[in-house]
C-alpha positions in Angstrom: 0.0 0.0 0.0 2.2 2.9 -1.3 -0.4 5.5 -0.3 -0.5 4.1 3.2 3.3 4.0 3.5 3.4 7.7 2.6 0.4 8.5 4.7 -1.5 10.2 1.9 -4.9 9.8 0.3 -5.2 8.2 -3.1 -6.4 11.6 -4.5 -3.3 13.4 -3.2 -1.6 15.6 -5.8 2.1 15.5 -6.6 3.2 18.3 -4.2 1.3 16.6 -1.4 3.0 13.3 -2.1 6.4 15.0 -2.3 5.9 16.8 1.0 4.9 13.6 2.8 7.9 11.8 1.3 10.3 14.5 2.6 8.8 14.4 6.1 9.0 10.6 6.4 12.6 10.5 5.1 13.6 13.0 7.8 11.6 11.0 10.4 13.1 7.6 9.6 16.7 8.5 8.6 18.7 5.6 10.0 21.2 7.9 11.7 18.4 9.0 14.0 17.6 5.4 15.0 20.9 3.9 16.1 19.2 1.6 18.6 16.9 0.2 15.9 18.8 1.0 12.7 17.7 -2.2 10.8 14.0 -1.3 11.3 14.7 2.3 10.2 16.5 1.2 7.1 13.5 -1.1 6.2 11.2 1.9 6.7 13.3 4.0 4.4 13.3 1.3 1.7 9.5 1.1 1.9 9.2 4.9 1.8 11.6 5.1 -1.2 9.7 2.3 -3.1 6.4 4.1 -2.5 7.7 7.4 -3.7 9.4 5.8 -6.7 5.9 4.6 -7.8 3.7 7.5 -6.8 6.3 10.2 -8.0 6.4 8.6 -11.5 3.1 9.4 -13.4 3.3 6.2 -15.5 4.0 3.9 -12.6 1.3 5.6 -10.5 -1.2 5.2 -13.3 -0.4 1.5 -13.6 -0.6 1.1 -9.9 -3.9 2.9 -9.6 -5.4 0.8 -12.4 -4.5 -2.4 -10.6 -5.9 -1.1 -7.3 -9.2 -0.3 -9.0 -9.3 -3.6 -10.8 -8.7 -5.5 -7.6 -11.5 -3.6 -5.9 -13.9 -4.4 -8.7 -13.0 -8.0 -8.5 -13.6 -8.0 -4.7 -17.1 -6.6 -5.4 -17.8 -9.4 -7.9 -18.0 -7.1 -10.9 -17.4 -8.9 -14.2 -16.6 -7.2 -17.5 -18.2 -7.6 -20.9 -15.3 -8.8 -23.1 -17.3 -9.7 -26.2 -16.0 -6.7 -28.1 -12.3 -7.2 -27.2 -10.2 -8.6 -30.0 -6.9 -10.0 -28.5 -5.1 -9.9 -31.9 -5.8 -6.2 -32.2 -5.5 -5.3 -28.6 -2.2 -7.0 -27.6 1.0 -5.1 -28.4 3.4 -6.7 -30.8 6.1 -6.8 -28.1 5.1 -6.6 -24.5 6.0 -7.3 -20.9 3.9 -9.6 -18.7 3.0 -8.2 -15.3 0.7 -10.4 -13.0 -2.3 -8.6 -11.7 -1.8 -7.6 -8.0 1.9 -7.4 -8.5 2.6 -4.2 -10.6 6.3 -4.3 -9.7 6.9 -7.8 -11.0 7.5 -9.1 -14.5 7.7 -12.5 -16.2 11.4 -13.1 -17.2 13.3 -16.0 -18.8 16.5 -17.2 -17.2 18.1 -19.8 -19.5 15.3 -22.3 -20.2 13.4 -21.4 -17.0 10.6 -18.9 -16.6 10.3 -16.8 -13.4 8.4 -13.8 -12.1 10.7 -11.2 -10.6 10.8 -7.6 -9.5 13.8 -5.3 -9.9 14.6 -5.8 -6.2 14.7 -9.6 -6.6 17.7 -9.5 -9.0 21.1 -7.9 -9.0 21.2 -7.0 -12.6 21.1 -3.7 -14.6 18.0 -2.1 -16.0 18.6 -3.1 -19.6 19.6 -6.7 -18.8 16.4 -7.1 -16.6 14.0 -6.0 -19.3 15.8 -7.6 -22.2 14.7 -11.0 -20.7 11.2 -9.7 -20.0 10.3 -9.0 -23.6 7.7 -11.3 -25.2 5.6 -11.6 -28.3 2.9 -14.0 -29.7 3.1 -16.3 -32.6 -0.5 -16.3 -33.8 -1.8 -19.6 -35.2 -4.5 -20.0 -37.9 -6.3 -23.1 -36.5 -8.5 -21.4 -33.9 -9.3 -17.7 -33.3 -6.8 -16.2 -30.8 -4.7 -19.4 -30.6 -1.0 -18.6 -30.3 2.3 -19.5 -28.8 4.0 -17.4 -26.2 7.7 -16.7 -26.8 10.6 -14.5 -25.6 11.3 -12.0 -28.4 15.0 -12.6 -28.0 14.6 -16.2 -29.3 12.6 -15.3 -32.4 15.2 -16.8 -34.7 15.6 -20.0 -32.8 13.9 -23.3 -33.3 10.7 -23.9 -35.4 7.9 -21.6 -36.2 9.5 -18.4 -34.9 11.3 -19.2 -31.6 11.5 -20.9 -28.3 8.0 -21.3 -26.8 6.5 -21.6 -23.4 6.0 -25.3 -22.9 4.1 -27.2 -20.3 3.2 -30.9 -19.6 -0.4 -31.2 -18.8 -2.3 -34.5 -19.1 -5.8 -35.7 -18.3 -4.4 -36.9 -15.0 -2.0 -34.0 -14.5 -3.7 -30.7 -13.5 -0.6 -28.6 -12.8 2.7 -28.2 -14.8 5.8 -26.1 -14.5 6.4 -23.8 -17.5 9.8 -23.7 -19.3 11.2 -22.8 -22.7 11.5 -25.3 -25.5 11.6 -25.2 -29.3 8.8 -27.8 -29.1 5.6 -27.0 -31.0 3.3 -29.9 -30.0 -0.2 -28.4 -29.8 -0.9 -30.1 -26.4 2.2 -28.5 -24.8 2.7 -25.2 -26.5 -0.6 -23.8 -27.9 -2.6 -21.3 -25.8 -5.6 -19.1 -26.4 -5.4 -15.5 -25.5 -8.6 -14.5 -23.6 -9.5 -11.0 -22.3 -9.8 -11.1 -18.5 -13.4 -10.9 -17.3 -12.4 -9.2 -14.1 -9.5 -6.9 -14.9 -9.9 -4.3 -17.6 -7.0 -4.4 -20.1 -5.6 -7.7 -18.7 -5.5 -11.1 -20.5 -5.4 -14.8 -19.7 -3.6 -17.6 -21.6 -5.7 -20.8 -21.6 -4.1 -24.1 -22.6 -5.7 -24.8 -26.1 -6.1 -28.5 -25.5 -7.0 -28.3 -21.8 -9.9 -26.0 -21.3 -10.0 -24.3 -17.8 -6.1 -24.5 -17.4 -4.4 -21.1 -17.4 -0.9 -19.7 -17.3 -0.5 -18.6 -13.7 1.9 -16.9 -11.3 2.3 -18.6 -7.9 4.4 -16.5 -5.5 7.2 -16.1 -4.9 8.6 -16.7 -8.4 6.9 -19.7 -10.1 5.2 -19.7 -13.4 2.8 -22.7 -13.9 -0.1 -23.9 -16.0 -2.9 -24.6 -13.5 -6.4 -25.9 -13.7 -9.4 -26.2 -11.4 -10.0 -23.8 -8.5 -7.3 -21.2 -8.2 -6.5 -19.8 -4.7 -6.4 -16.1 -3.9 -2.6 -15.9 -4.0 -2.3 -17.2 -7.6 -2.7 -14.8 -10.5 -4.0 -15.9 -13.9 -4.6 -12.4 -15.2 -1.7 -10.5 -16.7 -1.2 -6.9 -17.8 0.6 -6.9 -21.2 2.6 -3.7 -21.0 3.8 -2.3 -24.4 7.6 -2.8 -24.5 7.9 0.6 -26.0 7.1 2.0 -22.5 9.9 0.1 -20.8 11.8 3.3 -20.1 9.0 4.5 -17.9 10.1 1.9 -15.4 13.7 3.3 -15.0 14.2 4.8 -11.6 15.9 8.0 -10.5 18.9 6.1 -9.1 19.6 4.5 -12.5 19.7 7.9 -14.1 21.5 9.9 -11.5 24.3 7.3 -10.7 25.7 7.2 -14.3 25.4 11.0 -14.5 27.4 11.5 -11.3 29.9 8.9 -12.4 30.3 10.6 -15.7 31.0 13.9 -13.9 33.7 12.2 -11.7 31.5 11.6 -8.7 33.2 8.4 -7.7 36.5 10.3 -7.1 35.2 13.7 -5.8 32.1 15.7 -5.1 29.9 16.9 -7.9 27.8 20.1 -7.5 24.0 19.9 -8.1 24.2 22.4 -10.9 26.3 20.1 -13.0 23.9 17.2 -12.3 20.9 19.3 -13.3 22.5 20.2 -16.7 23.3 16.5 -17.6 21.4 15.6 -20.8 20.2 12.3 -19.5 18.9 13.8 -16.3 17.1 16.5 -18.2 15.6 13.8 -20.5 14.5 11.7 -17.6 12.6 14.5 -15.9 11.0 15.7 -19.2 10.0 12.3 -20.7 9.5 10.0 -17.7 8.6 12.1 -14.6 7.1 14.9 -16.8 8.1 17.6 -14.5 10.8 20.2 -13.9 14.2 19.0 -12.6 14.1 18.8 -8.8 14.9 21.8 -6.5 17.9 21.6 -4.1 15.8 20.3 -1.3 14.4 17.5 -3.5 17.9 16.3 -4.4 18.8 16.5 -0.7 15.8 14.4 0.3 16.7 11.8 -2.4 20.4 11.6 -1.4 19.7 11.6 2.3 17.2 8.7 1.9 20.0 6.7 0.3 22.9 7.7 2.5 24.4 4.2 2.2 25.1 4.8 -1.5 25.4 8.6 -1.6 27.5 11.1 0.5 25.7 14.4 0.3 27.3 17.7 1.4 24.3 19.9 2.2 26.4 23.0 3.1 28.0 23.1 -0.4 25.1 21.5 -2.4 27.3 18.7 -3.8 27.3 14.9 -3.7 29.6 12.0 -4.4 28.8 8.3 -5.1 30.3 6.0 -2.5 32.3 3.2 -4.0 30.9 -0.3 -3.7 33.9 -1.2 -1.4 33.0 1.7 0.9 29.3 0.7 0.9 30.3 -2.8 1.8 32.6 -1.7 4.6 29.9 0.6 6.1 27.3 -2.1 5.8 29.5 -4.5 7.7 30.2 -1.9 10.4 26.4 -1.5 10.9 25.6 -5.3 10.9 24.3 -6.6 14.2 23.8 -10.3 13.4 25.2 -13.1 11.3 22.3 -12.8 9.0 23.1 -9.1 8.4 26.8 -9.8 7.9 26.0 -12.6 5.4 23.5 -10.4 3.5 26.0 -7.6 3.2 28.7 -9.9 1.8 26.3 -11.7 -0.5 25.0 -8.5 -2.0 28.6 -7.3 -2.8 30.6 -8.0 -5.8 33.6 -10.4 -5.4 36.1 -7.7 -6.2 34.7 -5.5 -3.4 35.0 -8.3 -0.9 38.6 -8.7 -2.0 39.4 -5.1 -1.0 38.4 -5.6 2.6 41.2 -5.5 5.2 42.4 -8.9 6.4 41.3 -8.2 10.0 37.7 -7.6 8.7 37.7 -10.8 6.6 38.9 -12.8 9.6 36.2 -11.4 11.8 33.6 -12.1 9.2 34.8 -15.6 8.7 34.5 -16.2 12.4 30.8 -15.0 12.3 30.0 -17.1 9.2 31.2 -20.3 11.0 28.5 -20.0 13.7 25.8 -22.7 13.4 22.6 -21.6 11.6 19.5 -21.1 13.8 16.9 -24.0 13.6 14.4 -21.7 12.0 16.8 -20.3 9.3 15.0 -19.7 6.0 16.2 -20.4 2.5 17.4 -16.9 1.9 19.7 -17.0 5.0 21.1 -20.4 3.8 21.9 -18.9 0.4 23.4 -15.7 1.8 25.6 -17.7 4.2 27.0 -20.0 1.5 27.6 -17.1 -0.9 29.3 -15.0 1.8 31.5 -18.0 2.8 32.6 -18.4 -0.8 33.5 -14.8 -1.2 35.4 -14.5 2.1 37.3 -17.7 1.7 38.5 -16.8 -1.7 39.2 -13.2 -0.6 41.6 -14.3 2.2 44.7 -15.0 0.1 44.1 -11.8 -1.9 44.1 -9.8 1.4 47.3 -11.5 2.4 49.0 -10.3 -0.7 49.0 -6.7 0.5 51.2 -6.5 3.5 50.8 -9.7 5.6 54.0 -11.2 7.1 55.0 -14.7 6.2 53.9 -16.0 9.6 50.6 -14.2 9.3 50.0 -15.8 5.9 50.6 -19.3 7.3 48.3 -18.6 10.2 45.5 -17.4 7.9 46.1 -20.4 5.6 45.6 -22.7 8.6 42.4 -20.9 9.5 41.0 -21.1 6.0 41.8 -24.8 5.4 40.2 -25.8 8.7 37.1 -23.7 8.2 34.0 -25.9 8.5 35.8 -28.6 10.4 36.7 -32.1 9.2 33.4 -32.7 7.4 32.4 -29.4 5.8 29.8 -28.8 3.1 31.0 -30.0 -0.3 30.9 -26.5 -1.6 33.0 -25.2 1.3 35.5 -28.0 0.7 35.8 -26.9 -2.9 36.3 -23.2 -2.0 38.9 -24.2 0.7 40.9 -26.0 -2.0 40.7 -23.0 -4.4 41.9 -20.7 -1.6 44.7 -23.2 -0.7 46.1 -23.0 -4.2 46.2 -19.2 -4.0 47.9 -19.4 -0.6 50.4 -21.9 -2.0 51.3 -19.5 -4.9 51.8 -16.7 -2.3 54.0 -18.8 -0.1 56.0 -19.9 -3.0 56.7 -16.3 -4.0 57.9 -15.6 -0.4 60.2 -18.6 -0.4 61.7 -17.6 -3.7 62.0 -13.9 -3.3 62.1 -13.0 0.4 64.2 -14.0 3.4 62.0 -16.3 5.4 64.6 -18.5 7.1 63.9 -17.1 10.6 60.2 -17.9 10.2 60.6 -21.5 9.1 60.8 -24.2 11.7 60.3 -27.9 11.1 56.6 -27.7 11.7 56.3 -24.7 9.4 58.3 -26.5 6.7 56.0 -29.4 7.0 52.9 -27.2 6.6 54.5 -25.6 3.5 55.2 -29.0 1.9 51.6 -30.0 2.6 50.3 -27.1 0.4 49.5 -27.6 -3.3 52.8 -25.8 -4.2 53.9 -24.9 -7.7 56.9 -27.1 -7.1 58.6 -26.3 -10.4 58.9 -22.7 -9.4 60.1 -23.2 -5.8 61.6 -26.7 -5.4 65.3 -25.6 -5.6 64.9 -22.7 -3.1 62.8 -24.7 -0.8 65.3 -27.6 -0.8 68.1 -25.3 0.1 65.9 -23.8 2.9 64.9 -27.2 4.2 68.1 -29.2 4.6 69.7 -27.2 7.4 66.5 -27.5 9.3 66.3 -31.3 8.7 69.9 -32.1 9.7 69.5 -31.8 13.5 66.1 -33.5 13.8 65.2 -37.0 15.0 63.4 -39.5 12.7 60.2 -39.4 14.7 60.0 -35.6 14.2 60.9 -35.9 10.5 58.1 -38.4 9.7 55.3 -35.8 8.9 57.7 -33.9 6.6 58.7 -37.2 4.9 55.1 -38.1 4.4 54.3 -34.6 3.0 57.1 -34.5 0.4 56.3 -38.1 -0.6 52.7 -37.3 -1.1 53.7 -34.4 -3.4 55.7 -36.6 -5.7 56.7 -36.5 -8.5 56.7 -32.6 -8.4 58.6 -32.6 -5.1 61.2 -35.2 -6.2 64.3 -33.2 -5.5 63.4 -32.3 -1.9 61.9 -35.8 -1.3 65.1 -37.5 -2.3 67.1 -35.3 0.0 64.9 -35.8 3.0 64.6 -39.6 2.3 68.4 -39.9 2.1 68.8 -38.2 5.4 66.1 -40.2 7.0 67.7 -43.5 5.8 70.8 -42.6 7.8 68.6 -42.4 11.0 66.8 -45.7 10.5 69.3 -47.8 12.5 69.1 -45.6 15.6 65.4 -45.0 15.6 62.6 -46.8 17.4 61.5 -49.8 15.4 57.9 -48.6 14.8 59.2 -45.2 13.6 61.8 -46.8 11.4 59.2 -49.1 9.9 56.8 -46.2 9.2 59.6 -44.2 7.5 60.7 -47.1 5.4 57.1 -47.9 4.4 56.6 -44.2 3.4 59.8 -44.2 1.3 59.0 -47.5 -0.5 55.4 -46.3 -1.2 56.9 -43.2 -2.9 59.5 -45.1 -4.8 62.4 -43.5 -2.8 65.6 -45.4 -1.9 64.3 -48.6 -3.4 67.8 -50.1 -4.1 68.7 -49.9 -0.4 65.4 -50.8 1.1 66.1 -54.6 1.4 69.4 -53.9 3.2 67.8 -51.3 5.5 65.0 -53.7 6.3 67.5 -56.5 7.0 69.5 -54.2 9.2 66.5 -53.2 11.2 
């Protein structure tokens, strides 16, 4: 209820709506609600969404039409559709918006069909609506019979493109909808029917299964359903002319590129420069159909989005916060694992890579906490996505200025994340991160003085890494042998096992360590000597002398 959110009547004019918006932004600015910031941010999002619709004449008109239509339906009013000719009324290219959900559109993703709002996805305006563009392939057999297809596939498959396909049967009343080049009448043909309850809306009935309609079942599913349809399922769709797509662009998508073009990611840009930008002028003239905002209107807009914009009211200028800065601020404000995971998940990988190592370590600790029993699907997805980004960001963060010891400590933390039996995806990301750590350690061994930091246990840890042995074998061998010389066989066993496991890439160091160990066999405890000899034989080391060593033991 956008009118309810802004606390205005449905008859409120544009100045009244704007005044209400400004008052509520000031009232719910998150900086004024530090004790309940999350709720304030949610309020601001709702206020912004409401004004984005009611402040845009086209969106408000579409929204009002759907409200009136829903009210007529609730009163049981049915429309006379006998004069409506779908072939003449339906635009050549259109967007499908389910009734009751004016912010949502049918979209294709691969061969799947979903219903999504702009807020449901992380993609740009053009990419979103490119996959929400449809047309009808009219068929001659029956009046208003057609196939529904994405316009982008018009040159694919038979008879004009990939079609919406379904799998109904006399014993199957509900079917998922997907894309296919198939043209079987039973699974592809539909009849366009004017909605009897919503003016301007249409239904798509399965041609060979009367009473079965294309339907939107929240949250995202598109299906073909028959029988009694519950109140949450929409079978009526507004077919919005694709030529009106640009009326759905929001102010953020116009102002952000304009400010970027004026250097606003590096420094402040004054409002006069923004006002004179050609795309900004075009947006206000063609979409909002009003004069460019006054200073106080720009201030309200930027202050209501302070996470993305840094507005200097004293000098009437603004800058666009970098994605990295937005992520860092979001993490500082996070008060729960769910908020931390959501912040990381919403960020791009390259922005996570720019976070300080200390921040990444703190986030990783939070992400390892067990999920609450009532955790929903979104939290599970956010946690996994955040774990991936943070695990893969750790070696990148170590590249900056971490000491050799710190790198090894972080490596141990990353490779033990999730315990001994982690999720299969976590195990995969741990392995990917381990390879990056191994490259970093190899560079340190080759180009820096690390002797003081390398003990026998550290040397063993290094040799257990997936090292690029061809690059570092010589330097690592020279580093290792002075450490090995004064050690007992028992203490050398883990190192011997590590270099043997890395064969054949570790051949040079493995042979050196094995040769030294062989000289310790006679003085060692029998069980340690046997384990060492077994390891060497398994790796093909010192085979010529193995019988003599065994006999001597």
